[in-house]
SEVEXMAR-63907 format. One record per residue (C-alpha): residue number from 1; residue in three letters; x, y, z. Coordinates in Angstrom, 2 decimals. Each point is the difference from the previous one (the first is absolute). Example, Ala and Ser with C-alpha at 12.3 -4.5 7.8 and 13.67 -1.06 7.14 Angstrom:
! residues 2
<pt resi="1" resn="ALA" X="12.30" Y="-4.50" Z="7.80"/>
<pt resi="2" resn="SER" X="1.37" Y="3.44" Z="-0.66"/>
! end
This chain:
! residues 158
<pt resi="1" resn="PHE" X="-1.39" Y="8.94" Z="16.34"/>
<pt resi="2" resn="LYS" X="2.18" Y="2.47" Z="-1.47"/>
<pt resi="3" resn="LEU" X="1.31" Y="0.25" Z="-3.52"/>
<pt resi="4" resn="THR" X="3.68" Y="-0.12" Z="-0.65"/>
<pt resi="5" resn="GLU" X="1.48" Y="2.69" Z="-1.59"/>
<pt resi="6" resn="GLU" X="3.53" Y="-0.58" Z="0.17"/>
<pt resi="7" resn="ASN" X="2.34" Y="-0.90" Z="-3.24"/>
<pt resi="8" resn="ARG" X="-3.40" Y="0.25" Z="-2.44"/>
<pt resi="9" resn="ILE" X="-0.32" Y="1.74" Z="-3.29"/>
<pt resi="10" resn="VAL" X="-1.13" Y="3.29" Z="0.56"/>
<pt resi="11" resn="PHE" X="-2.01" Y="2.54" Z="-2.50"/>
<pt resi="12" resn="ASN" X="-0.47" Y="3.37" Z="0.71"/>
<pt resi="13" resn="PRO" X="2.32" Y="-0.19" Z="3.60"/>
<pt resi="14" resn="SER" X="-0.98" Y="3.65" Z="0.76"/>
<pt resi="15" resn="GLY" X="-3.86" Y="-0.70" Z="0.41"/>
<pt resi="16" resn="LYS" X="-2.15" Y="1.01" Z="3.03"/>
<pt resi="17" resn="LYS" X="-2.09" Y="-3.45" Z="0.19"/>
<pt resi="18" resn="THR" X="1.06" Y="-3.62" Z="-0.63"/>
<pt resi="19" resn="VAL" X="-1.50" Y="-2.22" Z="-2.10"/>
<pt resi="20" resn="PHE" X="1.24" Y="-3.77" Z="-0.31"/>
<pt resi="21" resn="MET" X="-0.51" Y="-1.60" Z="-3.29"/>
<pt resi="22" resn="PHE" X="0.48" Y="-3.89" Z="0.04"/>
<pt resi="23" resn="PHE" X="0.89" Y="-1.15" Z="-3.87"/>
<pt resi="24" resn="ASP" X="1.00" Y="-2.31" Z="-2.06"/>
<pt resi="25" resn="ALA" X="2.94" Y="0.71" Z="-2.21"/>
<pt resi="26" resn="ASP" X="-1.80" Y="-2.40" Z="-2.75"/>
<pt resi="27" resn="CYS" X="-3.06" Y="1.87" Z="0.63"/>
<pt resi="28" resn="PRO" X="-0.99" Y="2.08" Z="-3.19"/>
<pt resi="29" resn="TYR" X="-2.19" Y="2.30" Z="2.18"/>
<pt resi="30" resn="CYS" X="2.82" Y="0.31" Z="2.40"/>
<pt resi="31" resn="GLN" X="1.95" Y="1.20" Z="-3.03"/>
<pt resi="32" resn="GLN" X="-2.28" Y="2.54" Z="-1.01"/>
<pt resi="33" resn="VAL" X="-0.37" Y="1.54" Z="3.68"/>
<pt resi="34" resn="LYS" X="3.91" Y="-0.10" Z="0.24"/>
<pt resi="35" resn="GLU" X="0.61" Y="1.82" Z="-3.00"/>
<pt resi="36" resn="LYS" X="-2.54" Y="2.75" Z="1.28"/>
<pt resi="37" resn="LEU" X="1.93" Y="0.08" Z="3.43"/>
<pt resi="38" resn="LYS" X="3.58" Y="0.79" Z="-1.89"/>
<pt resi="39" resn="THR" X="-1.62" Y="3.55" Z="-0.76"/>
<pt resi="40" resn="TYR" X="-2.50" Y="0.18" Z="2.88"/>
<pt resi="41" resn="ASN" X="0.63" Y="2.78" Z="2.47"/>
<pt resi="42" resn="GLY" X="-3.34" Y="0.41" Z="2.10"/>
<pt resi="43" resn="GLU" X="-0.50" Y="-0.10" Z="3.49"/>
<pt resi="44" resn="TYR" X="0.57" Y="-3.84" Z="0.49"/>
<pt resi="45" resn="ARG" X="3.24" Y="-1.69" Z="0.54"/>
<pt resi="46" resn="ILE" X="-0.15" Y="-3.53" Z="-1.57"/>
<pt resi="47" resn="ILE" X="1.71" Y="-2.79" Z="1.48"/>
<pt resi="48" resn="LEU" X="0.22" Y="-3.18" Z="-2.02"/>
<pt resi="49" resn="LYS" X="-0.67" Y="-3.41" Z="1.70"/>
<pt resi="50" resn="HIS" X="0.77" Y="-3.21" Z="-1.97"/>
<pt resi="51" resn="PHE" X="-2.74" Y="-2.47" Z="-0.42"/>
<pt resi="52" resn="PRO" X="0.66" Y="-2.56" Z="-2.65"/>
<pt resi="53" resn="LEU" X="-2.74" Y="-1.88" Z="-1.37"/>
<pt resi="54" resn="GLU" X="1.93" Y="-3.12" Z="-0.72"/>
<pt resi="55" resn="GLN" X="-3.37" Y="-1.98" Z="-0.86"/>
<pt resi="56" resn="ILE" X="-0.49" Y="2.32" Z="-3.21"/>
<pt resi="57" resn="HIS" X="3.44" Y="1.14" Z="-0.45"/>
<pt resi="58" resn="PRO" X="2.47" Y="-2.87" Z="0.69"/>
<pt resi="59" resn="GLY" X="3.73" Y="1.60" Z="0.91"/>
<pt resi="60" resn="ALA" X="-1.66" Y="3.27" Z="1.24"/>
<pt resi="61" resn="LYS" X="1.56" Y="-0.77" Z="3.42"/>
<pt resi="62" resn="GLY" X="3.45" Y="-0.13" Z="-1.67"/>
<pt resi="63" resn="LYS" X="-0.91" Y="3.30" Z="-1.92"/>
<pt resi="64" resn="ALA" X="-0.74" Y="1.66" Z="2.95"/>
<pt resi="65" resn="ILE" X="3.00" Y="-0.76" Z="1.70"/>
<pt resi="66" resn="GLU" X="2.07" Y="1.09" Z="-2.80"/>
<pt resi="67" resn="LEU" X="-1.85" Y="3.14" Z="-0.15"/>
<pt resi="68" resn="GLN" X="0.55" Y="0.69" Z="3.91"/>
<pt resi="69" resn="SER" X="3.42" Y="-0.98" Z="-0.40"/>
<pt resi="70" resn="GLU" X="0.77" Y="2.26" Z="-3.12"/>
<pt resi="71" resn="TRP" X="-1.69" Y="2.67" Z="1.73"/>
<pt resi="72" resn="MET" X="1.80" Y="-0.18" Z="3.43"/>
<pt resi="73" resn="GLY" X="3.29" Y="-0.19" Z="-2.02"/>
<pt resi="74" resn="SER" X="-0.87" Y="3.27" Z="-1.90"/>
<pt resi="75" resn="LYS" X="-0.12" Y="1.92" Z="3.52"/>
<pt resi="76" resn="GLY" X="3.40" Y="-1.08" Z="0.94"/>
<pt resi="77" resn="LYS" X="-0.80" Y="-3.15" Z="2.24"/>
<pt resi="78" resn="ASP" X="2.39" Y="-2.78" Z="1.12"/>
<pt resi="79" resn="ILE" X="0.38" Y="-2.39" Z="-3.03"/>
<pt resi="80" resn="SER" X="1.22" Y="-2.66" Z="1.95"/>
<pt resi="81" resn="ASN" X="-3.04" Y="-1.32" Z="0.96"/>
<pt resi="82" resn="LEU" X="-2.71" Y="2.01" Z="-1.82"/>
<pt resi="83" resn="ASN" X="-1.60" Y="-3.02" Z="-1.31"/>
<pt resi="84" resn="LYS" X="-0.40" Y="-1.61" Z="2.99"/>
<pt resi="85" resn="GLU" X="-1.41" Y="3.27" Z="1.57"/>
<pt resi="86" resn="ALA" X="-2.49" Y="0.71" Z="-3.17"/>
<pt resi="87" resn="LYS" X="-1.12" Y="-3.42" Z="0.87"/>
<pt resi="88" resn="ARG" X="-0.95" Y="0.37" Z="3.50"/>
<pt resi="89" resn="ILE" X="-1.51" Y="3.58" Z="-1.14"/>
<pt resi="90" resn="VAL" X="-2.37" Y="-1.84" Z="-2.71"/>
<pt resi="91" resn="GLU" X="-1.13" Y="-2.64" Z="2.56"/>
<pt resi="92" resn="GLU" X="-0.52" Y="2.50" Z="2.68"/>
<pt resi="93" resn="ASP" X="-2.28" Y="1.85" Z="-2.55"/>
<pt resi="94" resn="ILE" X="-1.90" Y="-2.88" Z="-0.99"/>
<pt resi="95" resn="GLU" X="-0.45" Y="-1.28" Z="3.67"/>
<pt resi="96" resn="GLU" X="-1.58" Y="3.90" Z="0.47"/>
<pt resi="97" resn="GLY" X="-1.90" Y="-0.35" Z="-3.08"/>
<pt resi="98" resn="LYS" X="-1.54" Y="-3.31" Z="1.53"/>
<pt resi="99" resn="LYS" X="-0.88" Y="1.94" Z="3.13"/>
<pt resi="100" resn="ALA" X="-1.72" Y="2.75" Z="-2.13"/>
<pt resi="101" resn="GLU" X="-1.72" Y="-2.42" Z="-1.72"/>
<pt resi="102" resn="VAL" X="1.47" Y="1.07" Z="-3.32"/>
<pt resi="103" resn="GLN" X="-2.25" Y="-2.15" Z="-2.39"/>
<pt resi="104" resn="GLY" X="1.64" Y="1.49" Z="-3.39"/>
<pt resi="105" resn="THR" X="2.01" Y="2.75" Z="-1.26"/>
<pt resi="106" resn="PRO" X="0.18" Y="2.82" Z="-0.29"/>
<pt resi="107" resn="PHE" X="-0.99" Y="0.54" Z="3.86"/>
<pt resi="108" resn="TYR" X="0.29" Y="3.09" Z="1.77"/>
<pt resi="109" resn="VAL" X="-0.26" Y="0.55" Z="3.92"/>
<pt resi="110" resn="LEU" X="0.52" Y="3.56" Z="1.49"/>
<pt resi="111" resn="ASP" X="2.23" Y="0.56" Z="3.05"/>
<pt resi="112" resn="ASP" X="-3.26" Y="0.23" Z="2.08"/>
<pt resi="113" resn="GLY" X="-0.92" Y="-3.62" Z="-1.00"/>
<pt resi="114" resn="ALA" X="-2.74" Y="1.13" Z="-2.25"/>
<pt resi="115" resn="VAL" X="-0.34" Y="-1.82" Z="-3.47"/>
<pt resi="116" resn="LEU" X="0.00" Y="2.23" Z="-2.66"/>
<pt resi="117" resn="PRO" X="-1.82" Y="-1.13" Z="-3.14"/>
<pt resi="118" resn="PRO" X="2.25" Y="-0.74" Z="-3.46"/>
<pt resi="119" resn="ASN" X="-2.21" Y="2.18" Z="-2.37"/>
<pt resi="120" resn="LEU" X="0.43" Y="2.95" Z="2.61"/>
<pt resi="121" resn="ALA" X="3.71" Y="-0.77" Z="0.50"/>
<pt resi="122" resn="PHE" X="0.59" Y="0.27" Z="-3.74"/>
<pt resi="123" resn="LYS" X="-2.07" Y="3.06" Z="-0.27"/>
<pt resi="124" resn="ILE" X="2.03" Y="1.56" Z="2.69"/>
<pt resi="125" resn="PHE" X="3.28" Y="-0.79" Z="-1.28"/>
<pt resi="126" resn="SER" X="-0.98" Y="0.89" Z="-3.78"/>
<pt resi="127" resn="ALA" X="-1.05" Y="3.14" Z="1.44"/>
<pt resi="128" resn="GLY" X="3.06" Y="0.84" Z="1.87"/>
<pt resi="129" resn="ALA" X="2.18" Y="-0.78" Z="-2.97"/>
<pt resi="130" resn="GLU" X="-1.53" Y="2.76" Z="-1.21"/>
<pt resi="131" resn="GLY" X="0.49" Y="2.31" Z="2.75"/>
<pt resi="132" resn="LYS" X="-4.22" Y="-0.37" Z="0.55"/>
<pt resi="133" resn="THR" X="-1.92" Y="-1.25" Z="2.82"/>
<pt resi="134" resn="VAL" X="-2.82" Y="-2.31" Z="0.19"/>
<pt resi="135" resn="SER" X="-2.88" Y="-0.18" Z="1.98"/>
<pt resi="136" resn="PRO" X="-0.85" Y="-3.56" Z="1.08"/>
<pt resi="137" resn="ALA" X="-3.70" Y="0.38" Z="-0.76"/>
<pt resi="138" resn="SER" X="0.87" Y="0.63" Z="-3.48"/>
<pt resi="139" resn="ALA" X="1.23" Y="-3.80" Z="-0.44"/>
<pt resi="140" resn="VAL" X="-1.73" Y="-2.35" Z="-2.15"/>
<pt resi="141" resn="PRO" X="-0.75" Y="-3.32" Z="2.05"/>
<pt resi="142" resn="CYS" X="2.17" Y="-2.85" Z="-1.22"/>
<pt resi="143" resn="SER" X="-2.35" Y="-2.39" Z="-1.98"/>
<pt resi="144" resn="GLN" X="2.90" Y="-2.74" Z="0.04"/>
<pt resi="145" resn="CYS" X="1.12" Y="0.44" Z="3.69"/>
<pt resi="146" resn="LYS" X="-3.60" Y="0.92" Z="1.32"/>
<pt resi="147" resn="ALA" X="1.98" Y="2.51" Z="1.99"/>
<pt resi="148" resn="PRO" X="-2.10" Y="2.80" Z="1.74"/>
<pt resi="149" resn="ASN" X="0.49" Y="3.76" Z="-0.86"/>
<pt resi="150" resn="GLU" X="1.19" Y="0.64" Z="3.54"/>
<pt resi="151" resn="PRO" X="2.87" Y="-0.96" Z="2.33"/>
<pt resi="152" resn="THR" X="-1.15" Y="-2.50" Z="2.54"/>
<pt resi="153" resn="GLN" X="-0.15" Y="1.00" Z="3.18"/>
<pt resi="154" resn="LYS" X="3.28" Y="1.04" Z="1.70"/>
<pt resi="155" resn="GLY" X="1.26" Y="-2.41" Z="2.75"/>
<pt resi="156" resn="GLU" X="2.92" Y="-2.25" Z="0.53"/>
<pt resi="157" resn="LEU" X="0.62" Y="-2.97" Z="-2.04"/>
<pt resi="158" resn="LYS" X="-0.72" Y="-3.35" Z="1.01"/>
! end
């Protein structure tokens, strides 16, 4: 399946490659990454996909809907059905996350279907925020998620 891009929050819209970031607004690590993305200007365009983890962050889905609604309102979208549309988008993101087998947040999927390890994504975004680039080989394995240093093989998401 193809991940949806329409009406999503985007960082660095001029990036030449796309990475989808599944995130939970209550996830502290997601917040760290989001702060880096505010000044990121590297090769990737980052599209946020809501994946609220209600089991550990009660009320996260409501917060995701509110965040999406605020963003759409700031882009001049029709206010009359904003919450309804935001809820539809969040629910669509959750379903796409399940299909992509998202287990936690943040979770990154490249536009070619490869999964980008969280530690590598953070290094890339941190370097890009400073106008630098980073090689995938320089990433340190993430001991918490046991993610590999290299992206998974390219291919279609399930």
